[in-house]
N, C-alpha and C positions, 0 to 999 in steps of 0.2 A: 429405641435404638435399633432393634431388629427390624422394625418397620422401615426405617431410613435405609438400612443396608439392603433390604429386599428391594426397595424402590430404586436405589442406585443400580443394583444388579439387573433389574428388569429394564431400566433405561438403557444400560450399556448393551444388553442383548438386543433391544429394539433398534438401537443405533447401528450395531453391527449387522443385524439382519437387513435393515434398510439399505446399508451400503452394499452388502453382498448381492442383494437382489435388485439394486438400482431402482428402488421405489421410495417414494415419500408419501406417507399416508395422507389421504384426502382431508381428514379432520385437522391435520396439522397445517394445511394450506389456508384454512379459514382465518380471517382476520376481522376484528371489529373496527369499522371505519368511523372516525370521529372528525367532523368538520372543525377546523381551527381557524378562527377569524384572524385576518391579516390587518386590514385597515379599510377605511371608506365606509360606504353604506352597508349596514348589516342585512339589508333587503336584497342586495346584489349577490347572487351565488358565486360569481367569479372572485369575490373578495374573501373566499374561504379556501383553505388548502386541506386536502385529506391527510389524516394521520391514521396509520394502520397499527392496531395493537395486536401483536402475535402472542401465541402461547409461549410459556417459558420453555417447554420442551423443544418447540420449533426454533427458538433463539439459541438454545444450547446446541441443538443439532447443527444449525448453521455455523456456529463458532467452531465446533469440532471438525466439521467438513472443511471449513476455510483453513484451519490449522493443518489438516492432512494435505490439502492441495498445495499450500505454501511449502511444506516440508518436501513433498514430491518434486516440486519445481526446483527447490534449492539443491536437493541431492543430485538431480540430473542436469543441473546447469541449463535449464530450459529458458530462463529469462536472461536477457542481455544484461551484462554486469553493470552497464551504465544506466540502466532503468532505475529511476528513483521514486517516481510517483506510484502510489498504491502498493508499496512494499514496506513491510514492518522493519523498523530500524533505519529507514532511509528517509531523508527529507528532500523536498523539491529544491531546497536551497543548496543542497550538496553539489549539483552540477555547476552552479554559479561560483561556489568556492573553488571547485576544481579548475574552472576556466580562469579565475583570477590567479590561481597558483601557476597555471601554465603560462599566462601572460607575464607574470613576474620572472619566471625562468627564461622565457624568450627575451625579455628586456635585458636581463643580465648577460645572456649569450651575445646579444647584439652589441652591448656596450663593450664586452671583452673583445669581440671581433673588431669593433671600431678602433679600440686602442691598439690592437695588433697591426691593423692596416696603417694607422697614423704613425706608429713606431717604425714600421718598415719603410714608409715613404720618407720619413725624416732620416733614416739610416742611409737610404739611397741618395738623398740630397747631399749628405756629408761626404760621400765618396766622390 
């Protein structure tokens, strides 16, 4: 239990120190590359794609940093409000739904305007 708490404490200090000094330890940049076979001949190197296995600390650091950057951008309204791709809680289908909604509203306005014009034309004919 104490070992886990100490480990978490040291990890937090390392994370904060890395952020304050704008450094990322060289050891954390290392990755184990594993070739993953796609299809075709196993003798052809182009039929493999590389997979990088990173350390757990490196992944956690990246996630924490990403959360901090997202929060920074959200608090300062840096990202355009209509931006949906690559944002947490937004889907790229959302702009399509917004467009569909705008088109429905525009269609309703046009129908109402058309009715008003028709009604006015008929009223003028009656006079």
